[in-house]
Backbone as CSV, one residue per row, in Angstrom:
resi,resn,N_x,N_y,N_z,CA_x,CA_y,CA_z,C_x,C_y,C_z
1,UNK,-6.356,8.764,-4.422,-4.982,8.477,-4.024,-4.307,9.759,-3.530
2,UNK,-3.443,9.636,-2.565,-2.730,10.783,-2.012,-1.793,11.371,-3.067
3,UNK,-1.796,12.676,-3.192,-0.946,13.334,-4.175,0.530,13.004,-3.916
4,UNK,1.208,12.569,-4.966,2.620,12.249,-4.851,2.912,10.849,-4.358
5,UNK,1.879,10.056,-4.096,2.046,8.678,-3.618,1.449,7.729,-4.647
6,UNK,2.189,6.691,-5.008,1.717,5.715,-5.981,1.757,4.318,-5.382
7,UNK,0.874,3.470,-5.895,0.748,2.105,-5.381,0.784,1.115,-6.530
8,UNK,1.597,0.074,-6.391,1.643,-1.011,-7.368,1.408,-2.326,-6.637
9,UNK,0.482,-3.131,-7.151,0.128,-4.409,-6.534,0.180,-5.495,-7.589
10,UNK,0.964,-6.542,-7.342,0.988,-7.691,-8.238,1.372,-8.932,-7.443
11,UNK,1.585,-10.046,-8.113,1.833,-11.307,-7.410,3.211,-11.369,-6.768
12,UNK,4.105,-10.455,-7.149,5.426,-10.410,-6.530,5.455,-9.572,-5.262
13,UNK,4.735,-8.473,-5.262,4.881,-7.541,-4.147,3.803,-6.472,-4.159
14,UNK,3.696,-5.799,-3.033,2.993,-4.526,-2.907,4.078,-3.467,-2.740
15,UNK,4.032,-2.423,-3.556,5.042,-1.367,-3.484,4.347,-0.012,-3.411
16,UNK,4.629,0.727,-2.349,4.149,2.093,-2.194,5.339,3.011,-2.418
17,UNK,5.217,3.963,-3.335,6.305,4.903,-3.598,5.805,6.333,-3.444
18,UNK,6.713,7.201,-3.035,6.361,8.601,-2.815,7.330,9.505,-3.557
19,UNK,6.811,10.611,-4.019,7.643,11.574,-4.747,8.684,12.202,-3.818
20,UNK,8.282,12.451,-2.583,9.175,13.027,-1.578,9.335,12.038,-0.418
21,UNK,10.454,12.075,0.290,10.656,11.150,1.414,9.559,11.287,2.463
22,UNK,9.145,10.152,2.994,8.149,10.103,4.051,8.823,9.751,5.379
23,UNK,8.199,10.152,6.473,8.631,9.719,7.802,7.900,8.431,8.127
24,UNK,8.651,7.406,8.512,8.082,6.065,8.686,8.464,5.498,10.049
25,UNK,7.503,4.852,10.687,7.801,4.003,11.839,7.211,2.633,11.531
26,UNK,7.985,1.583,11.781,7.510,0.263,11.376,8.221,-0.844,12.120
27,UNK,7.647,-2.046,11.972,8.314,-3.274,12.406,8.819,-4.027,11.185
28,UNK,9.218,-3.283,10.151,9.650,-3.869,8.886,10.851,-4.783,9.074
29,UNK,10.961,-5.770,8.196,12.058,-6.739,8.220,13.387,-6.062,7.922
30,UNK,13.364,-5.097,7.002,14.554,-4.323,6.657,14.277,-2.848,6.939
31,UNK,15.138,-2.209,7.710,15.051,-0.806,8.097,13.797,-0.517,8.911
32,UNK,13.474,-1.434,9.827,12.387,-1.184,10.749,12.765,-0.120,11.765
33,UNK,11.777,0.332,12.550,11.986,1.431,13.494,11.615,2.741,12.843
34,UNK,12.250,3.834,13.269,12.021,5.134,12.644,12.971,5.294,11.461
35,UNK,12.434,5.759,10.348,13.251,5.907,9.142,12.630,6.940,8.227
36,UNK,13.423,7.361,7.257,12.912,8.161,6.150,12.898,7.259,4.936
37,UNK,11.831,7.288,4.167,11.731,6.365,3.030,10.914,6.971,1.907
38,UNK,11.312,6.631,0.692,10.517,6.992,-0.480,9.776,5.784,-1.025
39,UNK,10.012,4.618,-0.435,9.306,3.416,-0.887,9.107,2.465,0.286
40,UNK,7.970,1.784,0.253,7.655,0.713,1.206,7.356,-0.524,0.374
41,UNK,8.120,-1.582,0.604,8.012,-2.798,-0.205,7.556,-3.955,0.671
42,UNK,6.497,-4.630,0.240,5.975,-5.820,0.916,6.103,-6.983,-0.076
43,UNK,7.156,-7.777,0.089,7.531,-8.790,-0.898,6.969,-10.156,-0.534
44,UNK,6.370,-10.822,-1.528,5.865,-12.173,-1.307,7.001,-13.185,-1.343
45,UNK,6.996,-14.090,-0.356,7.941,-15.205,-0.325,7.155,-16.480,-0.041
46,UNK,7.770,-17.609,-0.331,7.063,-18.859,-0.112,6.860,-19.103,1.391
47,UNK,5.818,-19.821,1.689,5.496,-20.117,3.078,6.593,-20.976,3.699
48,UNK,6.915,-20.685,4.950,7.902,-21.435,5.729,9.316,-21.345,5.168
49,UNK,9.626,-20.289,4.441,10.983,-20.090,3.970,11.913,-19.874,5.162
50,UNK,13.074,-20.523,5.213,14.012,-20.298,6.316,14.523,-18.856,6.300
51,UNK,14.720,-18.289,7.481,15.179,-16.904,7.559,16.502,-16.714,6.823
52,UNK,17.375,-17.713,6.880,18.682,-17.593,6.237,18.568,-17.381,4.731
53,UNK,17.497,-17.890,4.125,17.328,-17.749,2.678,16.794,-16.381,2.266
54,UNK,16.376,-15.578,3.235,15.783,-14.278,2.898,16.826,-13.178,2.750
55,UNK,18.072,-13.441,3.118,19.114,-12.418,3.029,19.248,-11.913,1.595
56,UNK,19.099,-10.619,1.433,19.286,-10.002,0.123,18.089,-10.058,-0.804
57,UNK,17.023,-10.768,-0.428,15.876,-10.894,-1.333,15.241,-9.538,-1.627
58,UNK,15.041,-8.744,-0.589,14.421,-7.437,-0.787,15.326,-6.514,-1.592
59,UNK,16.608,-6.524,-1.288,17.547,-5.672,-2.021,17.570,-6.022,-3.506
60,UNK,17.578,-7.313,-3.800,17.604,-7.732,-5.204,16.315,-7.332,-5.916
61,UNK,15.184,-7.460,-5.228,13.911,-7.068,-5.823,13.887,-5.566,-6.102
62,UNK,14.313,-4.779,-5.134,14.328,-3.321,-5.291,15.233,-2.911,-6.453
63,UNK,16.386,-3.559,-6.566,17.303,-3.243,-7.661,16.704,-3.623,-9.010
64,UNK,16.078,-4.795,-9.065,15.495,-5.253,-10.329,14.347,-4.345,-10.765
65,UNK,13.545,-3.904,-9.827,12.416,-3.033,-10.140,12.824,-1.555,-10.288
66,UNK,14.095,-1.260,-9.993,14.614,0.107,-10.069,13.799,1.046,-9.181
67,UNK,13.553,0.597,-7.959,12.817,1.393,-6.975,13.793,2.349,-6.299
68,UNK,13.447,3.608,-6.287,14.328,4.624,-5.724,14.273,4.589,-4.207
69,UNK,15.430,4.592,-3.581,15.517,4.594,-2.136,15.512,5.998,-1.566
70,UNK,15.567,6.058,-0.242,15.621,4.947,0.705,14.283,4.210,0.792
71,UNK,14.328,2.959,1.276,13.121,2.151,1.343,13.111,1.315,2.619
72,UNK,11.927,0.864,2.993,11.780,-0.121,4.059,11.125,-1.349,3.442
73,UNK,11.464,-2.532,3.967,10.996,-3.752,3.328,10.396,-4.756,4.289
74,UNK,9.296,-5.363,3.848,8.615,-6.412,4.593,8.568,-7.681,3.756
75,UNK,8.370,-8.803,4.435,8.176,-10.090,3.771,6.835,-10.658,4.189
76,UNK,6.173,-11.343,3.270,4.906,-11.986,3.605,4.719,-13.241,2.776
77,UNK,4.080,-14.234,3.394,3.696,-15.422,2.631,2.245,-15.331,2.174
78,UNK,1.547,-14.239,2.538,0.194,-14.008,2.015,0.306,-13.597,0.549
79,UNK,-0.766,-13.811,-0.221,-0.755,-13.490,-1.634,-0.838,-11.981,-1.816
80,UNK,0.237,-11.372,-2.318,0.253,-9.921,-2.448,-0.727,-9.415,-3.502
81,UNK,-1.038,-10.236,-4.510,-2.003,-9.784,-5.518,-3.415,-9.640,-4.936
82,UNK,-3.624,-10.192,-3.741,-4.915,-10.058,-3.065,-4.907,-8.932,-2.033
83,UNK,-3.933,-8.059,-2.108,-3.873,-6.933,-1.169,-5.166,-6.118,-1.237
84,UNK,-5.592,-5.638,-0.086,-6.810,-4.835,0.012,-6.417,-3.384,0.283
85,UNK,-7.048,-2.473,-0.430,-6.728,-1.048,-0.342,-7.950,-0.279,0.143
86,UNK,-7.734,0.666,1.049,-8.824,1.533,1.511,-8.272,2.929,1.736
87,UNK,-9.100,3.923,1.495,-8.694,5.315,1.698,-9.798,6.053,2.438
88,UNK,-9.408,6.800,3.455,-10.371,7.535,4.283,-9.829,8.943,4.522
89,UNK,-10.711,9.933,4.466,-10.323,11.317,4.719,-11.160,11.903,5.843
90,UNK,-10.570,12.826,6.587,-11.285,13.507,7.652,-10.368,14.464,8.378
91,UNK,-10.918,15.585,8.841,-10.167,16.575,9.619,-8.920,17.066,8.882
92,UNK,-9.019,17.153,7.562,-7.895,17.637,6.777,-6.799,16.629,6.541
93,UNK,-7.036,15.367,6.892,-6.053,14.295,6.735,-6.626,13.206,5.838
94,UNK,-5.757,12.522,5.113,-6.161,11.370,4.311,-5.258,10.204,4.633
95,UNK,-5.849,9.033,4.873,-5.084,7.822,5.163,-5.343,6.782,4.087
96,UNK,-4.264,6.208,3.582,-4.322,5.125,2.611,-3.792,3.867,3.277
97,UNK,-4.635,2.832,3.369,-4.234,1.561,3.980,-4.133,0.493,2.906
98,UNK,-3.056,-0.270,2.949,-2.839,-1.392,2.027,-2.429,-2.591,2.872
99,UNK,-3.244,-3.636,2.869,-2.965,-4.777,3.747,-2.931,-6.081,2.951
100,UNK,-2.069,-6.987,3.394,-2.075,-8.365,2.909,-2.402,-9.247,4.093
101,UNK,-3.297,-10.213,3.867,-3.827,-10.998,4.980,-3.727,-12.489,4.711
102,UNK,-3.102,-13.181,5.640,-3.123,-14.636,5.718,-3.222,-14.989,7.184
103,UNK,-3.959,-16.010,7.517,-4.235,-16.308,8.928,-3.888,-17.736,9.319
104,UNK,-2.992,-18.350,8.580,-2.701,-19.758,8.873,-1.934,-19.952,10.175
105,UNK,-1.049,-19.019,10.541,-0.272,-19.181,11.772,-0.799,-18.270,12.881
106,UNK,-2.102,-18.373,13.121,-2.764,-17.521,14.114,-2.327,-17.889,15.532
107,UNK,-2.300,-16.861,16.384,-1.855,-17.055,17.772,-2.684,-16.167,18.710
108,UNK,-2.591,-16.484,20.001,-3.128,-15.620,21.054,-1.930,-15.089,21.826
109,UNK,-1.665,-13.802,21.718,-0.458,-13.221,22.309,-0.414,-13.460,23.818
110,UNK,0.720,-13.951,24.284,0.900,-14.214,25.709,0.402,-15.567,26.157
111,UNK,-0.242,-16.304,25.245,-0.757,-17.637,25.582,-0.196,-18.715,24.668
112,UNK,-0.051,-18.401,23.381,0.506,-19.371,22.447,1.995,-19.555,22.732
113,UNK,2.488,-20.798,22.798,3.904,-21.035,23.109,4.837,-20.455,22.049
114,UNK,6.102,-20.339,22.423,7.126,-19.880,21.490,7.145,-20.758,20.242
115,UNK,7.473,-20.144,19.098,7.528,-20.902,17.853,8.737,-20.498,17.032
116,UNK,8.773,-20.933,15.797,9.893,-20.616,14.912,9.566,-19.378,14.094
117,UNK,10.616,-18.744,13.531,10.440,-17.574,12.687,9.657,-17.952,11.440
118,UNK,8.825,-17.017,10.978,8.089,-17.211,9.725,7.849,-15.838,9.117
119,UNK,7.715,-15.742,7.788,7.439,-14.444,7.171,6.096,-13.907,7.626
120,UNK,6.016,-12.591,7.739,4.804,-11.961,8.256,3.569,-12.357,7.451
121,UNK,2.454,-12.478,8.159,1.226,-12.946,7.534,0.215,-11.821,7.366
122,UNK,-0.031,-11.024,8.400,-0.857,-9.823,8.251,0.097,-8.629,8.227
123,UNK,0.285,-8.061,7.061,1.110,-6.860,6.932,0.202,-5.672,6.637
124,UNK,0.289,-4.656,7.492,-0.544,-3.459,7.347,0.336,-2.250,7.075
125,UNK,0.098,-1.598,5.948,0.809,-0.371,5.587,-0.221,0.750,5.547
126,UNK,0.041,1.817,6.296,-0.859,2.978,6.287,-0.026,4.227,6.018
127,UNK,-0.387,4.944,4.966,0.263,6.206,4.626,-0.729,7.331,4.882
128,UNK,-0.296,8.337,5.631,-1.171,9.458,5.967,-0.636,10.730,5.327
129,UNK,-1.514,11.412,4.614,-1.167,12.726,4.073,-1.359,13.728,5.190
130,UNK,-0.305,13.934,5.957,-0.332,14.782,7.129,1.020,14.709,7.810
131,UNK,1.117,15.342,8.958,2.356,15.345,9.728,2.042,14.913,11.146
132,UNK,3.001,14.231,11.775,2.766,13.729,13.125,4.057,13.705,13.919
133,UNK,3.944,13.961,15.216,5.083,13.824,16.105,5.432,12.342,16.254
134,UNK,6.642,12.079,16.717,7.101,10.688,16.838,6.170,9.855,17.712
135,UNK,5.746,10.408,18.834,4.864,9.658,19.732,3.534,9.339,19.068
136,UNK,3.040,10.242,18.224,1.783,9.995,17.520,1.928,8.854,16.533
137,UNK,3.097,8.739,15.894,3.325,7.637,14.970,3.340,6.299,15.717
138,UNK,4.003,6.268,16.863,3.994,5.039,17.666,2.570,4.704,18.089
139,UNK,1.842,5.726,18.507,0.444,5.533,18.914,-0.394,5.010,17.760
140,UNK,-0.114,5.474,16.544,-0.861,5.014,15.365,-0.594,3.543,15.077
141,UNK,0.640,3.084,15.295,0.936,1.655,15.157,0.089,0.850,16.141
142,UNK,-0.026,1.352,17.379,-0.895,0.694,18.364,-2.342,0.678,17.880
143,UNK,-2.780,1.773,17.275,-4.161,1.867,16.800,-4.442,0.831,15.726
144,UNK,-3.522,0.670,14.771,-3.695,-0.359,13.736,-3.785,-1.743,14.374
145,UNK,-2.950,-1.997,15.369,-2.954,-3.298,16.043,-4.262,-3.530,16.787
146,UNK,-4.766,-2.481,17.440,-6.064,-2.598,18.130,-7.170,-2.946,17.140
147,UNK,-7.146,-2.301,15.988,-8.160,-2.571,14.961,-8.104,-4.034,14.530
148,UNK,-6.908,-4.523,14.230,-6.735,-5.914,13.787,-7.276,-6.891,14.822
149,UNK,-6.884,-6.711,16.081,-7.278,-7.651,17.122,-8.776,-7.586,17.403
150,UNK,-9.337,-6.367,17.369,-10.780,-6.248,17.617,-11.590,-6.898,16.500
151,UNK,-11.104,-6.801,15.264,-11.794,-7.456,14.148,-11.772,-8.976,14.306
152,UNK,-10.618,-9.525,14.650,-10.527,-10.979,14.834,-11.448,-11.444,15.952
153,UNK,-11.505,-10.664,17.037,-12.381,-11.034,18.156,-13.851,-10.950,17.752
154,UNK,-14.207,-9.900,16.999,-15.619,-9.732,16.618,-16.080,-10.832,15.679
155,UNK,-15.136,-11.408,14.932,-15.463,-12.501,14.009,-15.284,-13.869,14.656
156,UNK,-14.965,-13.871,15.952,-14.786,-15.122,16.713,-13.752,-16.029,16.051
157,UNK,-12.662,-15.408,15.584,-11.616,-16.170,14.908,-10.687,-16.787,15.955
158,UNK,-10.522,-18.101,15.905,-9.850,-18.820,16.986,-8.595,-19.558,16.521
159,UNK,-7.694,-19.742,17.482,-6.499,-20.557,17.262,-6.904,-22.035,17.238
160,UNK,-5.958,-22.880,16.872,-6.242,-24.312,16.831,-6.624,-24.861,18.196
161,UNK,-6.148,-24.218,19.291,-6.471,-24.694,20.636,-7.759,-24.087,21.187
162,UNK,-8.466,-23.312,20.359,-9.760,-22.760,20.757,-9.716,-21.359,21.320
163,UNK,-8.541,-20.839,21.600,-8.449,-19.478,22.124,-8.741,-18.460,21.017
164,UNK,-9.304,-17.307,21.406,-9.524,-16.221,20.460,-8.173,-15.737,19.954
165,UNK,-7.994,-15.651,18.644,-6.730,-15.211,18.062,-6.580,-13.696,18.193
166,UNK,-5.382,-13.262,18.555,-5.089,-11.829,18.603,-4.406,-11.358,17.325
167,UNK,-3.937,-12.307,16.530,-3.248,-12.000,15.283,-2.544,-13.248,14.803
168,UNK,-1.483,-13.068,14.027,-0.643,-14.195,13.667,0.714,-13.998,14.331
169,UNK,1.583,-14.994,14.202,2.828,-14.974,14.972,3.816,-13.921,14.500
170,UNK,3.635,-13.369,13.309,4.644,-12.446,12.766,4.025,-11.273,12.019
171,UNK,2.966,-10.703,12.543,2.348,-9.554,11.890,3.306,-8.359,11.875
172,UNK,3.177,-7.506,10.857,4.007,-6.308,10.754,3.140,-5.101,10.436
173,UNK,3.559,-3.944,10.930,2.824,-2.691,10.725,3.793,-1.609,10.263
174,UNK,3.346,-0.823,9.279,4.078,0.350,8.820,3.122,1.540,8.834
175,UNK,3.525,2.638,9.467,2.778,3.887,9.380,3.736,4.942,8.853
176,UNK,3.316,5.624,7.786,4.161,6.633,7.145,3.376,7.928,6.973
177,UNK,4.078,9.048,7.012,3.432,10.340,6.800,4.175,11.141,5.742
178,UNK,3.415,11.948,5.012,4.016,12.815,3.999,4.684,14.027,4.621
179,UNK,4.261,14.378,5.837,4.838,15.542,6.509,4.155,16.846,6.169
180,UNK,3.079,16.789,5.402,2.392,18.012,5.005,1.366,18.429,6.059
181,UNK,1.258,19.747,6.307,0.268,20.246,7.240,0.807,20.378,8.650
182,UNK,-0.065,20.809,9.578,0.358,20.992,10.970,0.661,19.659,11.644
183,UNK,1.568,19.705,12.621,1.941,18.502,13.345,0.783,17.997,14.210
184,UNK,0.523,16.688,14.115,-0.467,16.041,14.983,0.273,15.459,16.190
185,UNK,-0.226,15.751,17.368,0.459,15.315,18.582,0.085,13.901,18.985
186,UNK,-1.142,13.478,18.656,-1.651,12.183,19.107,-2.007,11.281,17.924
187,UNK,-1.925,9.961,18.149,-2.278,8.999,17.117,-3.223,7.927,17.604
188,UNK,-3.837,8.154,18.761,-4.815,7.203,19.284,-6.098,7.221,18.477
189,UNK,-6.994,6.253,18.716,-8.151,6.062,17.830,-9.182,7.178,17.828
190,UNK,-9.156,8.088,18.814,-10.123,9.195,18.756,-9.436,10.528,18.489
191,UNK,-8.143,10.511,18.191,-7.463,11.721,17.724,-7.726,11.876,16.226
192,UNK,-7.507,13.073,15.695,-7.717,13.291,14.266,-6.851,12.344,13.437
193,UNK,-5.565,12.261,13.776,-4.633,11.422,13.044,-5.001,9.946,13.187
194,UNK,-5.207,9.508,14.424,-5.522,8.108,14.672,-6.867,7.681,14.111
195,UNK,-7.808,8.623,14.020,-9.142,8.279,13.513,-9.076,7.852,12.056
196,UNK,-8.348,8.627,11.216,-8.273,8.231,9.805,-7.456,6.958,9.635
197,UNK,-6.415,6.789,10.466,-5.637,5.546,10.439,-6.522,4.358,10.805
198,UNK,-7.313,4.514,11.861,-8.184,3.423,12.319,-9.258,3.096,11.292
199,UNK,-9.879,4.114,10.703,-10.938,3.871,9.737,-10.419,3.166,8.492
200,UNK,-9.285,3.639,7.970,-8.734,3.035,6.759,-8.270,1.616,7.021
201,UNK,-7.578,1.402,8.134,-7.091,0.051,8.429,-8.248,-0.892,8.740
202,UNK,-9.289,-0.399,9.397,-10.455,-1.260,9.681,-11.143,-1.689,8.387
203,UNK,-11.286,-0.763,7.465,-11.940,-1.095,6.198,-11.130,-2.138,5.433
204,UNK,-9.823,-1.920,5.317,-8.977,-2.834,4.547,-8.827,-4.182,5.249
205,UNK,-8.521,-4.166,6.540,-8.348,-5.421,7.274,-9.654,-6.206,7.353
206,UNK,-10.765,-5.511,7.509,-12.046,-6.206,7.569,-12.319,-7.003,6.311
207,UNK,-12.069,-6.395,5.162,-12.266,-7.103,3.894,-11.284,-8.265,3.782
208,UNK,-10.021,-8.024,4.095,-9.008,-9.063,3.956,-9.231,-10.251,4.861
209,UNK,-9.587,-9.990,6.114,-9.812,-11.076,7.074,-11.044,-11.891,6.693
210,UNK,-12.130,-11.206,6.363,-13.352,-11.929,5.992,-13.148,-12.763,4.723
211,UNK,-12.408,-12.216,3.772,-12.161,-12.962,2.547,-11.331,-14.214,2.825
212,UNK,-10.290,-14.100,3.640,-9.476,-15.260,3.968,-10.321,-16.328,4.657
213,UNK,-11.164,-15.911,5.591,-12.001,-16.875,6.304,-12.971,-17.557,5.345
214,UNK,-13.535,-16.810,4.413,-14.459,-17.405,3.444,-13.756,-18.395,2.524
215,UNK,-12.518,-18.100,2.163,-11.778,-18.969,1.256,-11.247,-20.220,1.926
216,UNK,-11.200,-20.244,3.272,-10.613,-21.368,3.984,-11.615,-22.094,4.870
217,UNK,-12.878,-21.971,4.569,-13.898,-22.698,5.329,-13.841,-24.179,4.981
């Protein structure tokens, strides 16, 4: 585990906490975009919950658990107790990936018609013990997404209409850094920073996706 970073996984949520504030870029439900955070919360909610009912859910959970802020928050209808964890080190960097996977609302981006809002199904959180420029963090989010889509394609995972699935309708990604060490300029899959992000996310997502497919045959 990365020094100063702790992970808690149970049926209510996945919670990543850090001793010092981390730099985060994400598509999180609460405080998405660029932010500073000492906690990343991935909260389980019931499937097909209306968006209007989610107001305040994350805040109430954080208060009840006495999680120190600032924080970013995600929602998922996947089972958080089944979160998959992977850690990879290389080039002086360490990446910790924690993913929750559900594939019921799978889609092919740009082909599947518009739909209704739903809580995120594949949520990927990657924390890197290192430092990165803003563009590298954005690039790392792209790298995690490339990994997810390539895994689904390699497993021939298809939408209900037969098209190869690129993901689900509401996937979310969080990439966070501790800020330690020299600044990394790039976050693509063959950069030092992007390589550990890609390896950790591939390991975790691969296990999560295969397990979901095995459980739903």
